N, C-alpha and C positions, 0 to 999 in steps of 0.2 A: 192073912197072906200079905205078902210083900209086893206093895206096887210102888217100886222104887222111883220111877221117873214120872211122877205126877206133875201137874202144873206148877206147884210150889217148888219142887226140886228143880225143875228146869229153870224157872225164874231165878232161883239162887245160883245155879251155874252160870247164867248170863250175867247176873249181878256180879259174881266173882271175876268172870272174864273183863267185863268193862272196868271193874276196879283195878285190875291189873294193867289194863290198857292205859287208864288214867294215871297210875303210879309211875309205869315206864315213860309216858310222854311228859309228865311233869318233872320227873328226874332230868330228862333230856332238856327240857326248858331251863331247869336250875343250872345246867352246865353250859348252855348255849345262848340263853336269853332270847331265843327265837320266839316271836309272839305266836306264831302258828303253833308251836308245841304247847305254849300256854292254853291256847284256844281248844286244841284237841284234847289236853288233858282235863280241862274244864268240862268239856262236852262228855268225856268219860264219867265223871263224877255225877253229871246230870242224869245220865243213863244209870248210874247206881241208885239214885233216888227213885227213878222210875220202876226199876225192878224190885227195889225194896218194898215200895208201896204194893205192887201187883203181888208180891209173895205175902204181904200181911193181909191181903184180902182173903186168903183162903186158910190161914192159920194164924197163931199168936206170935209174938216177939220171941217168946222162949224157944220155940222150935226153929224159927227163921234165924235167930242169932246163932244157935248151935250149928244148923246146917251151913250158914255162911261161913263160920269160922273153920269148919271142916273142909268144906268145899274149896274155900279160898287157900287154905294151906296146901291142898292137894294140886289145885290149879297152878299155883304159883311155884310149887315144887316141880311140876312137869315143865313149866315155861323155863325155870333156872336150869333144869337138866338139858332141855332141847334147844333153847335159844342161846343160853349163856355157856352150855357145855359143863355145867357144874356136876359134881357126883357126891354121893354121900361118903363120908370118910370112915364111918364105924358101922358095925352091924346093928348097933342100938338105934342108929338113925332110921335104918330100914324097918326095925321093929316098930318105932314110934309111928311111921308112916301107915304101917299096917294096922296099928291101933286106931289111927284116925278113921281108916276105912272101916274097920269093925265098928267104931262108934257111930258113923253115918248109917251103917246098916241097922244097928239097934234103934237109933232115932226114927228110921223111916218104918219100924215094924209096927203093924196094926195091933 
């Protein structure tokens, strides 16, 4: 049976969200040299380590890495579309995103 939103998957989602937060604020720091952006971005990456360790407590690096890559790609895609207003240019890109979702479903199958 498919129990998609178990603790590992929730930790990987949180890991991906704080990673993107860290990326966005560190990019902002790189352009502005505002020390507070550096601190916020660094805090994002401390949170990445926290959620990575929590994820690894319930499964191995093979599954965590696969889930992290897939979830991160989807979360970053959603952020790019909603925050930055970017859109897919080709139907192949939409198919690729659908394949990532299918891959996550297959990985989570018991």
